[in-house]
C-alpha positions as CSV (number, residue, x, y, z in Angstrom):
1,M,40.7,-32.5,86.0
2,K,44.5,-32.1,87.2
3,F,45.3,-31.7,83.5
4,L,42.1,-29.7,82.2
5,R,42.1,-27.1,85.0
6,P,45.8,-26.0,84.5
7,C,45.1,-25.8,80.8
8,K,42.1,-23.6,81.4
9,F,40.0,-26.6,79.9
10,Y,41.4,-26.2,76.4
11,A,41.0,-30.1,75.6
12,E,43.7,-30.2,73.0
13,S,46.1,-28.3,75.3
14,A,45.4,-30.8,78.2
15,Y,45.7,-33.7,75.9
16,K,49.3,-32.5,74.7
17,R,50.3,-32.0,78.4
18,I,49.1,-35.6,79.1
19,Q,51.2,-36.9,76.4
20,A,54.1,-34.8,77.5
21,Y,53.8,-35.6,81.2
22,Y,53.8,-39.4,80.7
23,K,56.4,-39.6,77.8
24,F,58.6,-37.7,80.1
25,R,58.2,-40.4,82.7
26,T,58.9,-43.1,80.2
27,A,62.0,-41.3,78.9
28,H,63.3,-40.7,82.4
29,S,62.1,-43.8,84.1
30,D,65.5,-43.6,86.3
31,Q,63.9,-40.5,87.9
32,C,60.2,-41.4,87.8
33,Y,60.0,-44.9,88.7
34,D,57.8,-46.0,91.7
35,L,56.8,-42.5,92.9
36,T,55.3,-43.5,96.0
37,P,56.0,-42.5,99.8
38,T,57.3,-45.9,100.6
39,S,60.1,-45.4,97.9
40,V,60.6,-41.7,98.2
41,R,61.6,-40.8,101.6
42,A,65.0,-39.5,101.8
43,A,64.3,-35.9,100.7
44,F,61.5,-35.6,103.4
45,D,63.4,-37.1,106.3
46,H,66.1,-34.5,105.8
47,S,63.3,-31.7,105.4
48,I,64.9,-30.9,102.0
49,V,61.4,-30.6,100.5
50,S,58.5,-29.2,102.3
51,I,54.9,-28.4,101.6
52,L,53.8,-25.6,103.7
53,S,50.2,-26.0,105.0
54,P,48.7,-22.6,104.8
55,R,48.1,-21.3,101.3
56,D,49.2,-17.6,100.3
57,Q,46.9,-14.8,99.8
58,H,46.1,-15.8,96.3
59,G,45.2,-19.6,97.4
60,R,48.5,-20.9,95.9
61,R,50.3,-24.0,97.6
62,L,53.7,-23.2,98.6
63,M,56.6,-25.7,98.1
64,L,59.9,-25.0,100.0
65,V,63.3,-26.6,99.0
66,E,66.1,-25.9,101.5
67,S,69.7,-26.5,100.4
68,A,71.1,-26.2,103.8
69,N,69.3,-29.5,104.8
70,W,70.9,-31.2,101.7
71,N,74.0,-33.4,102.0
72,P,74.7,-35.0,98.5
73,R,76.5,-37.9,100.5
74,D,73.2,-38.7,102.3
75,V,70.7,-37.7,99.7
76,S,71.3,-37.9,95.8
77,L,70.2,-35.2,93.4
78,T,68.0,-37.8,92.0
79,E,66.3,-38.4,95.3
80,V,65.7,-34.7,95.9
81,F,63.9,-34.5,92.3
82,R,62.0,-37.6,93.3
83,G,60.8,-35.8,96.5
84,I,59.7,-32.8,94.6
85,Q,57.9,-34.9,92.0
86,L,56.2,-36.7,94.9
87,G,55.2,-33.6,96.7
88,L,53.7,-31.9,93.4
89,E,52.0,-35.3,92.6
90,A,50.1,-34.7,95.9
91,A,49.2,-31.2,95.2
92,M,48.0,-31.9,91.6
93,V,45.0,-33.4,92.9
94,E,43.8,-30.5,95.0
95,P,41.2,-28.5,93.3
96,L,42.4,-25.4,94.7
97,T,46.0,-26.0,93.5
98,Q,44.7,-27.0,90.1
99,I,43.1,-23.6,89.8
100,N,45.5,-21.2,91.7
101,G,48.7,-23.0,91.0
102,V,51.9,-23.4,93.2
103,V,54.7,-21.0,94.2
104,S,58.1,-22.5,94.8
105,I,60.6,-20.9,97.4
106,L,64.1,-22.0,97.0
107,D,66.2,-21.2,100.1
108,M,69.8,-21.4,99.0
109,K,71.2,-20.6,102.3
110,G,74.7,-22.7,102.6
111,L,74.8,-23.8,99.0
112,S,78.0,-25.2,98.4
113,F,80.4,-26.1,95.7
114,S,79.9,-29.9,96.2
115,Q,76.2,-29.3,95.7
116,V,76.5,-27.1,92.6
117,M,78.7,-30.0,91.1
118,Q,75.7,-32.3,91.3
119,F,74.2,-30.5,88.4
120,T,74.8,-31.1,84.7
121,P,73.5,-29.2,81.8
122,S,71.6,-32.3,80.8
123,F,70.0,-32.7,84.2
124,A,69.2,-28.8,84.3
125,K,67.6,-29.4,80.8
126,M,65.4,-32.3,82.1
127,I,64.2,-30.3,85.0
128,V,63.3,-27.2,83.0
129,D,61.6,-29.2,80.3
130,W,59.7,-30.9,82.8
131,I,58.4,-27.7,84.5
132,Q,57.8,-25.8,81.3
133,D,56.3,-28.6,79.1
134,C,55.2,-31.6,81.2
135,V,54.1,-31.3,84.8
136,P,50.4,-30.2,84.9
137,I,50.8,-27.6,87.6
138,R,50.7,-23.6,87.2
139,L,54.0,-22.5,88.6
140,K,53.1,-18.9,89.3
141,A,56.5,-17.8,90.8
142,V,59.8,-19.1,92.0
143,H,61.5,-17.1,94.6
144,I,65.0,-17.5,95.2
145,I,66.3,-16.5,98.7
146,N,69.5,-16.4,100.7
147,Q,71.5,-17.2,97.6
148,P,75.2,-16.8,98.1
149,Y,77.7,-15.7,95.1
150,I,78.2,-19.3,94.1
151,F,74.5,-19.6,92.9
152,N,75.5,-17.6,89.9
153,M,77.3,-20.7,88.8
154,L,74.2,-22.8,89.3
155,F,71.7,-20.6,87.7
156,A,74.2,-20.4,84.7
157,I,73.4,-23.9,84.0
158,F,69.8,-23.6,84.0
159,K,69.5,-20.2,82.2
160,P,70.1,-21.2,78.6
161,F,66.9,-23.5,78.8
162,L,64.5,-21.0,80.4
163,R,61.8,-19.5,78.0
164,E,60.8,-16.0,78.8
165,K,57.5,-17.1,80.4
166,L,59.4,-18.9,83.4
167,R,62.4,-16.5,83.5
168,S,60.0,-13.6,83.9
169,R,58.5,-15.4,87.2
170,I,61.9,-16.1,88.8
171,H,62.5,-13.5,91.5
172,F,65.9,-13.0,93.4
173,H,65.5,-11.7,97.0
174,G,68.9,-12.5,98.6
175,S,68.6,-12.0,102.4
176,N,65.9,-9.1,102.0
177,K,62.9,-10.7,103.7
178,Q,60.8,-7.5,103.0
179,S,61.3,-8.3,99.3
180,L,59.9,-11.7,99.8
181,L,57.0,-10.2,101.8
182,A,56.1,-8.0,99.0
183,H,54.9,-11.2,97.0
184,V,54.1,-13.8,99.6
185,D,51.9,-12.9,102.9
186,A,53.8,-13.4,106.2
187,S,50.9,-15.8,107.4
188,A,52.2,-18.3,104.7
189,L,55.8,-18.0,105.6
190,R,58.1,-19.3,108.6
191,L,59.7,-17.1,111.1
192,R,63.1,-17.3,109.7
193,H,61.9,-16.2,106.1
194,G,60.0,-13.2,107.6
195,G,56.6,-14.8,108.2
196,T,54.6,-15.9,111.3
197,L,54.7,-19.6,111.0
198,P,56.7,-21.3,113.7
199,D,60.0,-23.0,112.8
200,P,59.7,-25.6,111.6
201,E,55.9,-25.2,110.6
202,I,55.9,-28.8,109.8
203,S,58.9,-31.2,109.5
204,G,59.6,-33.0,106.3
205,K,59.2,-36.4,108.2
206,I,55.7,-35.5,109.3
207,L,54.7,-34.4,106.0
208,W,56.2,-37.8,104.6
209,Q,53.9,-39.6,107.3
210,M,50.9,-37.8,105.9
211,L,51.7,-38.8,102.4
212,R,52.2,-42.4,103.4
213,H,48.4,-42.5,104.3
214,Y,47.7,-42.2,100.6
215,E,50.2,-44.9,99.5
216,E,47.4,-46.7,97.6
217,D,46.4,-43.6,95.7
218,F,50.1,-43.0,94.6
219,K,50.4,-46.6,93.4
220,A,47.2,-45.9,91.3
221,A,48.6,-42.7,89.8
222,N,51.7,-44.7,88.8
223,S,49.9,-47.1,86.9
224,Y,48.7,-44.6,84.5
225,G,50.6,-43.6,81.2
226,Y,52.2,-45.5,78.3
227,V,52.5,-49.1,78.6
228,S,55.1,-51.4,77.1
229,N,53.9,-54.3,74.9
230,N,56.6,-56.8,73.3
231,N,59.2,-54.2,74.2
232,K,57.7,-51.6,72.1
233,T,56.0,-48.4,73.7
234,K,52.5,-47.9,72.7
C-alpha cells in the first residue's frame, strides 16, 4: 500500500517505484544499510531531523530539518541523510501520509560554509534522484526558511538536477513568517517559526525513543528488496 497509494493505484507505476526504491538502496548501500533506530541515532540526538506530531491543515506530515543543530564534525552528512530516510520510512506506513503526502521545512538559520562544503554534485544528484524517482512519498512542498546568502551556493549544487515538478514545489521564505503561514497553518508549526507549538514541540531524542519501539518493524522493512546470490544481484 505504501507504493500503491502514492502512485494513485496505478499498478505499473507502483511496480516501477518499487524497483527504483530498492535499486537505489542496493546502489547506495553505504547510505542505506541497516536503517533501524539502533543504527541511526545521531541526527535525532542532535535534533537535526524532527517529525512534527500535528499534521498540517491538509493532513500532510511535516518533516523539519534544522541546519543550526548540525555540526559536521559530530554528525556526518551521511548520518543526516540516514536520519531523514528513517523518519520517512516511519511516515511511509501511515495511511494518511500515503494519501496526503509530506511537507518538508528546511530551516537554514546558521548555515555555514563548512556545512555547504559537505555537499558535492554527486551527492546532490543522489538526493534529488531519490526524491524524484525512488522514495514512495508524495512530497507536496519544500519550504526553505531563514536562508542566509550562502544558501545560494548550496542551492546551485542541487538546481541542475531538479525537474520542473519538484522545482515548482520549492518555496523560499527567508525570515518572513507570514509567508510560511500562508502555506502551513500555525497549529502545525513551532513558535519560532510563527506557529503555536511550544519550542521544542518534541525533541529529536524523544522522537528517536518513540521510533526505537518499532525496531523489529524497521528490521523487517530492511529485509525487503533485491537479494544477492553468488555475488550477482537478482
